[in-house]
C-alpha positions as CSV (number, residue, x, y, z in Angstrom):
1,V,137.1,203.1,-56.3
2,A,138.7,200.1,-54.6
3,K,141.9,200.5,-56.7
4,D,142.1,204.3,-56.1
5,L,141.8,203.7,-52.4
6,G,144.3,200.9,-52.4
7,L,141.7,198.4,-51.0
8,Q,140.8,194.9,-51.8
9,L,137.1,194.1,-52.5
10,P,136.5,192.4,-49.1
11,A,137.9,195.5,-47.3
12,L,135.2,197.7,-48.9
13,R,132.4,195.7,-47.3
14,E,134.3,195.5,-44.0
15,R,135.0,199.3,-43.8
16,G,131.3,200.2,-44.7
17,L,132.2,202.1,-47.8
18,R,129.3,204.0,-49.3
19,I,128.5,206.7,-52.0
20,V,126.5,209.7,-50.9
21,D,124.9,212.1,-53.3
22,R,123.7,215.6,-52.2
23,G,120.2,215.4,-53.6
24,R,117.2,213.0,-52.9
25,T,118.1,210.8,-55.9
26,Q,121.1,208.3,-55.6
27,Y,122.7,208.6,-59.0
28,F,125.8,206.4,-58.2
29,V,126.5,203.1,-56.3
30,L,129.5,200.9,-55.8
31,H,129.3,197.7,-57.7
32,G,129.9,195.0,-55.1
33,Q,131.7,192.5,-57.4
34,T,134.1,194.8,-59.1
35,G,134.5,197.9,-56.8
36,H,133.6,200.2,-59.7
37,L,131.6,203.3,-59.3
38,V,128.5,202.9,-61.6
39,T,125.4,204.8,-62.4
40,A,122.3,203.6,-60.2
41,E,119.7,204.9,-62.7
42,R,119.3,206.9,-65.8
43,I,120.8,210.4,-65.6
44,D,118.7,213.0,-67.5
45,R,121.1,216.0,-68.1
46,E,118.4,218.2,-69.5
47,Q,116.3,217.8,-66.4
48,L,119.1,218.2,-64.0
49,C,121.0,221.1,-65.6
50,P,118.7,223.0,-68.0
51,L,120.3,225.9,-69.9
52,V,123.7,225.1,-68.4
53,E,126.6,224.1,-70.6
54,K,128.5,222.3,-68.0
55,C,126.6,219.8,-65.8
56,V,128.3,218.5,-62.7
57,L,127.0,215.9,-60.3
58,R,128.9,215.7,-57.0
59,C,129.0,212.7,-54.7
60,E,131.1,211.7,-51.7
61,V,132.9,208.4,-51.0
62,I,132.7,207.6,-47.3
63,V,134.8,205.0,-45.7
64,E,134.4,204.2,-42.1
65,G,137.4,203.3,-39.9
66,E,141.0,204.4,-40.3
67,M,142.7,204.3,-43.7
C-alpha cells in the first residue's frame, strides 16, 4: 500500500492511514513495519460466500490529509 501510494513508511503513520471493511469484522490491516496489506484473521470463504462461485471482500484505504 505504501508503495502504491508513493509514500514512505513514516508518512503512513503521520497521515493516519487506515483500512476500513464494510462489515463488523476487520479482515485486513496495514502491517506497520512493511506497509503491506495483510489479513487480520482467518477468512472462511464458505461462511462468507456460501453457494457463490466468486467471493469478493471489499475494503477502503483512507488517508487523512492532502496527497
